C-alpha positions in Angstrom: -159.8 -32.0 -7.0 -156.9 -32.2 -10.2 -158.5 -29.3 -11.6 -158.7 -27.3 -8.4 -155.1 -28.4 -7.3 -153.1 -27.1 -10.8 -154.3 -23.5 -10.8 -153.5 -23.2 -6.7 -150.0 -24.7 -7.4 -149.4 -22.7 -10.2 -150.2 -19.1 -8.3 -148.4 -20.7 -5.2 -145.3 -21.4 -7.5 -145.7 -17.4 -9.0 -145.8 -16.0 -5.5 -142.8 -17.4 -4.5 -141.1 -15.9 -7.6 -142.0 -13.2 -6.6 -140.9 -13.4 -3.0 -137.6 -14.6 -3.9 -135.1 -12.5 -1.7 -133.3 -9.5 -4.1 -130.1 -11.2 -3.0 -130.5 -14.2 -5.2 -129.2 -12.4 -7.9 -126.3 -11.4 -6.0 -122.7 -12.9 -7.9 -120.9 -15.2 -6.0 -117.5 -13.0 -5.6 -117.2 -9.3 -6.1 -114.0 -8.2 -7.6 -112.3 -5.0 -5.4 -109.1 -3.3 -7.0 -106.3 -2.5 -5.1 -103.4 -1.1 -6.1 -100.2 -1.9 -3.7 -99.6 -5.1 -2.0 -102.6 -6.6 0.5 -99.9 -5.9 3.0 -99.9 -2.1 2.6 -102.2 -0.4 4.8 -104.1 0.0 1.5 -104.7 -3.2 1.3 -105.2 -3.7 4.7 -108.1 -1.5 4.6 -109.7 -2.9 1.8 -109.3 -6.3 3.3 -111.0 -5.2 6.3 -114.3 -3.6 4.5 -114.3 -7.3 2.4 -114.5 -8.8 5.9 -117.0 -6.7 7.6 -119.6 -6.5 4.5 -119.4 -10.2 4.4 -119.7 -11.0 8.2 -122.9 -8.3 8.6 -124.4 -9.5 5.3 -124.2 -13.2 6.5 -122.1 -13.9 3.6 -125.1 -12.2 1.3 -122.0 -10.3 -0.6 -118.8 -12.1 -0.9 -116.1 -9.5 -1.7 -112.7 -10.7 -2.9 -109.9 -7.9 -3.0 -107.6 -8.4 -6.1 -104.2 -6.3 -4.8 -101.0 -5.6 -6.9 -102.9 -3.8 -9.6 -103.4 -6.8 -11.0 -107.3 -6.6 -12.2 -105.6 -3.3 -14.9 -102.5 -5.0 -15.7 -100.2 -2.9 -13.8 -101.7 0.7 -15.2 -102.8 2.2 -12.4 -104.4 5.2 -13.8 -106.7 2.4 -15.8 -108.9 1.8 -12.5 -112.0 4.4 -13.3 -112.5 3.4 -16.9 -112.7 -0.5 -16.0 -115.0 0.7 -12.7 -117.3 2.1 -14.9 -117.2 -0.5 -17.5 -117.8 -3.1 -15.1 -114.8 -5.0 -15.2 -114.3 -4.2 -12.0 -117.0 -4.3 -9.3 -115.6 -2.6 -6.3 -112.2 -0.1 -5.7 -110.8 1.4 -3.4 -108.9 3.8 -5.3 -106.3 7.2 -4.8 -107.5 10.1 -6.1 -103.9 10.4 -7.5 -104.9 7.6 -10.0 -108.2 8.6 -10.6 -107.4 12.6 -11.1 -106.2 12.7 -15.0 -109.8 12.0 -15.6 -111.3 13.9 -13.0 -109.6 17.0 -12.8 -110.9 18.0 -9.5 -109.1 15.3 -7.6 -106.4 17.2 -7.9 -107.2 19.2 -5.2 -105.2 17.0 -2.2 -102.0 16.5 -4.3 -101.7 20.8 -4.6 -98.0 21.1 -2.8 -98.0 21.7 0.8 -101.9 22.8 0.7 -102.8 20.6 3.5 -99.7 20.4 5.4 -99.6 24.4 5.3 -102.1 24.2 8.5 -101.7 24.0 12.2 -103.1 20.6 11.8 -102.7 18.8 9.1 -105.2 15.7 9.9 -108.0 18.1 11.3 -107.5 19.5 7.8 -108.2 16.8 6.2 -110.5 15.7 7.7 -112.5 18.8 7.5 -112.2 18.9 3.7 -113.8 15.4 3.4 -116.6 16.5 5.9 -117.1 20.0 4.2 -118.6 21.6 1.0 -115.3 21.1 -0.6 -115.9 17.5 0.3 -119.3 17.3 -1.3 -117.8 18.5 -4.7 -115.2 16.4 -5.1 -118.4 13.6 -4.5 -120.0 15.0 -7.2 -117.1 15.0 -9.3 -116.4 11.6 -8.8 -120.1 10.6 -9.2 -120.8 12.3 -12.6 -118.6 9.6 -14.1 -121.2 7.3 -13.4 -119.3 5.4 -10.5 -121.0 5.5 -7.0 -118.7 6.7 -4.2 -119.3 4.8 -1.0 -116.9 6.3 1.6 -113.3 7.9 2.2 -110.3 6.0 3.1 -106.7 7.2 3.5 -103.4 6.0 2.2 -101.8 9.0 4.4 -99.0 12.1 3.7 -96.7 11.3 1.5 -93.0 11.7 2.6 -89.9 11.3 0.3 -87.2 8.5 0.8 -83.9 9.0 -1.2 -80.4 7.2 -1.5 -78.8 10.4 -1.7 -79.7 13.4 1.0 -80.3 14.6 3.9 -83.1 17.1 2.1 -84.2 20.2 4.1 -84.4 23.1 1.3 -85.0 22.5 -2.7 -81.4 23.1 -3.7 -80.7 19.6 -2.1 -83.0 17.9 -4.9 -81.5 19.7 -7.7 -80.9 16.8 -9.8 -82.4 13.9 -8.6 -84.1 11.3 -10.4 -87.3 10.5 -8.6 -90.1 8.3 -9.1 -93.4 9.5 -9.3 -96.7 8.4 -10.1 -97.6 9.0 -14.0 -100.2 12.3 -13.7 -99.3 15.5 -14.6 -99.8 17.1 -11.3 -96.4 14.9 -9.9 -94.4 16.2 -12.7 -95.3 19.9 -12.3 -94.7 19.9 -8.6 -90.8 18.1 -9.0 -90.1 19.9 -12.1 -90.2 23.1 -10.1 -88.4 22.1 -7.2 -85.4 21.1 -9.6 -85.7 17.4 -10.2 -86.0 15.2 -12.7 -89.3 13.2 -12.3 -89.5 9.6 -13.5 -93.3 8.4 -14.3 -93.4 4.5 -13.2 -96.4 2.5 -12.4 -96.7 1.0 -9.2 -95.5 -2.5 -10.1 -92.4 -1.2 -12.1 -91.1 1.1 -9.0 -89.4 -1.8 -7.0 -87.0 -2.8 -10.1 -86.3 0.5 -10.6 -85.3 0.9 -7.0 -83.3 -2.0 -7.4 -81.3 -1.6 -10.7 -80.9 2.5 -9.0 -82.9 3.8 -11.9 -84.0 6.3 -9.1 -82.6 7.9 -6.8 -85.5 7.6 -4.7 -89.5 8.1 -4.5 -92.7 9.4 -2.5 -94.7 7.3 -0.4 -96.9 7.5 3.0 -94.6 6.1 5.8 -97.3 3.2 6.9 -99.4 3.3 4.3 -96.1 1.9 1.7 -93.1 2.5 3.0 -92.8 0.5 5.7 -94.0 -2.6 4.4 -92.2 -2.0 1.3 -88.9 -1.9 3.5 -88.0 0.9 1.6 -84.5 1.3 3.5 -83.3 -1.6 1.5 -82.4 0.9 -0.7 -83.3 4.7 0.3 -81.3 5.8 3.6 -82.7 9.2 3.8 -86.3 10.0 5.1 -87.9 13.8 4.4 -90.8 14.1 6.3 -92.2 16.9 4.4 -96.1 16.2 4.1 -95.9 17.8 1.0 -99.6 15.9 0.3 -102.1 13.8 1.0 -103.4 10.7 -0.4 -107.0 10.0 0.6 -108.7 7.0 -0.8 -112.3 6.6 -2.4 -113.7 3.5 -1.5 -116.6 2.9 -5.1 -118.6 0.6 -6.6 -120.1 0.3 -10.5 -123.1 2.1 -10.4 -125.1 -1.0 -12.0 -123.4 -3.2 -9.7 -124.5 -0.7 -6.4 -128.1 -0.3 -7.8 -128.6 -4.5 -7.8 -127.7 -4.6 -3.9 -131.5 -4.1 -1.5 -132.0 -1.0 0.4 -131.2 -2.7 3.4 -127.7 -4.0 1.8 -126.7 -0.5 0.6 -126.7 0.6 4.3 -124.8 -2.5 5.6 -122.0 -1.4 2.9 -122.5 2.3 3.9 -122.2 1.7 7.5 -118.7 -1.1 6.5 -117.4 1.9 4.7 -118.1 3.9 7.5 -116.1 1.7 9.9 -113.1 1.0 7.3 -112.8 4.7 7.2 -111.7 5.0 10.7 -109.8 2.2 10.2 -107.6 3.1 7.4 -106.9 6.8 9.2 -105.9 4.8 11.9 -103.2 2.6 10.0 -102.2 6.2 8.0 -101.8 8.5 11.1 -100.8 5.9 14.2 -97.2 7.2 15.7 -97.9 10.6 14.1 -101.1 11.9 15.9 -102.4 12.9 19.5 -102.2 9.0 19.9 -105.6 8.3 19.3 -105.3 6.2 16.5 -103.0 4.0 18.4 -106.2 3.6 21.3 -108.7 3.4 18.3 -106.6 0.2 17.0 -106.4 -1.4 20.5 -110.3 -0.5 20.8 -110.7 -2.8 17.7 -108.1 -5.3 18.9 -106.3 -4.4 15.2 -102.9 -2.8 16.5 -100.5 -3.6 13.8 -96.7 -4.8 14.6 -95.5 -1.1 14.1 -96.7 0.9 16.2 -93.8 3.9 16.1 -92.9 4.5 12.4 -90.2 6.8 13.3 -88.5 4.7 15.9 -88.4 1.7 13.6 -87.1 3.3 9.9 -84.4 4.9 12.4 -83.6 1.5 13.9 -83.4 0.1 10.0 -80.7 3.0 9.3 -82.9 6.1 7.9 -81.7 9.2 8.3 -84.9 11.0 9.5 -85.1 14.8 8.5 -88.5 16.5 10.4 -89.7 19.3 8.6 -90.8 22.6 10.6 -93.1 25.0 9.5 -90.4 27.2 8.7 -89.0 24.5 5.7 -92.4 23.8 4.8 -92.9 27.5 4.2 -89.5 27.6 2.1 -91.0 24.2 -0.3 -94.5 26.3 -0.3 -92.6 29.3 -2.0 -91.2 27.2 -4.0 -93.9 25.4 -5.7 -96.2 28.9 -6.0 -96.6 28.4 -9.8 -97.4 24.6 -9.3 -100.6 25.5 -7.0 -101.6 28.6 -9.4 -101.5 26.8 -12.7 -103.5 23.7 -11.0 -105.8 25.6 -9.3 -107.3 27.0 -12.8 -107.5 23.5 -14.0 -108.8 22.2 -10.8 -111.8 24.8 -10.3 -110.8 28.1 -7.8 -114.4 28.0 -6.4 -113.8 24.4 -5.0 -110.0 25.7 -4.2 -111.6 28.4 -2.3 -114.2 25.9 -0.4 -111.3 23.8 0.7 -109.2 26.4 2.1 -112.5 27.4 3.9 -113.5 24.4 4.9 -109.6 23.9 6.7 -109.8 27.4 8.0 -113.0 26.4 9.7 -110.9 23.3 11.8 -108.4 25.7 13.1 
């Protein structure tokens, strides 16, 4: 009996090893990088994704959000490298911060490129869903990072301690905090300002100390959570560029997930995109964002951004199409230069995608 039992036991043990679920090798915690604070729209979007993944995988995939650029020691442009080498598992990353390494991601930073359309939100959605969006995804994945889905930080508006601003000449000589990516320097130099490349982790100190006269960021995503009215009394609603977000993962991390869990991650990414865009567009669209947030019981405290910033003492200048056209013309040289950097084929594809959405 002993001789018969031992082989049978060994066979059963081997079979149990081969039958072990793939998730047994999963990490106890996956790190998800976010540049701004947890209370920003960007941070909330990352948390929503992480919570949905944990819920739908019954805890098999536990993602922890690390806001405030803490996984990259405050240097936001190093994020892509850290995702590639596995120091970071997931990132909800701005196209801006990855554009120094992936030139194509400067597409949506072309000044007034998206805003110079009848419906700027339809134009952005058309890029992501169209040929140009696929070209952007391909460019990202060439870096050996897995693209999972889109998010949105929003159109970037200008806030200043000096103003109001209604024409390019009003910005002459201003010191403005910008991201440390080359296209920003070119845009604001073309508009006659003195751009200051400061990491976001150090930007608030610059506002407090008066080192800079202003900055540009999305209203719902950054400016309201940051309470930018503490330092700046002028809000320029010019929509000069939009800040799409890329939900990505380290390629090896992605490959280690089972096919079923990859599908769940992709489904959670789609839901995160809806939530992220609703937060970004709330109060600026036809009301559909508010209705969506109500439907998932995730309505934020501020639902009327214009009312909120006005109540806080900010002077709001809303650009008309004619005002946008003046700034569009003033930055033509930047679009010409960066179309060559980005690739004329990509820019033409994006123009066609946006035109089809009119």
